[in-house]
N, C-alpha and C positions, 0 to 999 in steps of 0.2 A: 504495499499499500504505500502509496507516496504521500509525503507530509502536506498537511493542510487538508485532508479529504475525508471526511467522515466515513466511519467504518460502517459496513453493512449490517444490518440486522441480523441475529442467527437464523440462519436458512432452514427450514424445514425438509423433509425429504420430499421429492417431487410429487409423491401421492402416498395415500393410505394404502396397505394390503387390500387386495379386492375384499377379502373377509371383513376388515374393518369399517371399508367404505359400504358394504353391502347391509350393514346394521341400521344404515339411515335410508328412510324411502327416496328415490329419487326426487320426490318434491321438497325435500330438507338440504338447505343449502351445504350442511355439513358434508353431504354425498359428493359434492363438487369442488366445495373451496379447497380441498388439498393438491388437486390437479391444477387449477387455477395459480396456486400459489407457487406450484412448481414451475409451471411456464413464466411466470413473473420473475422467479429466482435463476431461472436459466437464462432470461433476457437480461436480467442486470448482470449475470456473471459474463456473458457474451459482450454486452457493449463495454465493460470494464477491460475485458482482455484486448477489444479493439483500439481503446484508446492508444495501446503501446504500438500498434501495428500501424497507425497512419501520422503524417508529419504535419497533416493541415491542420493549423492550431483552433479553426473554426469547426471541422470535424471532430476534433477531440473534445472541444467544448460540447458539441451536441451530444457526443457520446457519454461524457461524463453526466450531463443534464439528464440523458436518459436513465441512466443508471439511478441519478437521485430521486428521480421523480417515482421511477417504479418501485425504490425502496420504500417510500411514502407510501405508495399503494400495498406492500406488504405490511407496512405496520398499521396501516388500516384494517386490513385482514386480520392481523393479528389482535389488535385490539374490539373487532367484530367478534373472534373466535371467544376471547375470553370475557367477553362482554365488559370490558374495564373503563369504557369511557361511558358518559350520562346518556348518549344517543343510542347506544346498543343494550340499554338496560330495560 
């Protein structure tokens, strides 16, 4: 990690094992959120890896911004799953 950049939140596995996901009906968000979280985490990782592969400063900034915004979405998913924010209670 480069200095001055906030670290990513702890990333959860891409998805729950099928047996765990199946304990929730398809209409329950918990059936779907692990997969979406995994997709977001993959995109964060990919954007951060690509920062070091390009030399264009604008592209580097775009990729860093992408990773930061997606980290924010991962935090929102975490808060929703934990019901840790008033909006999710």
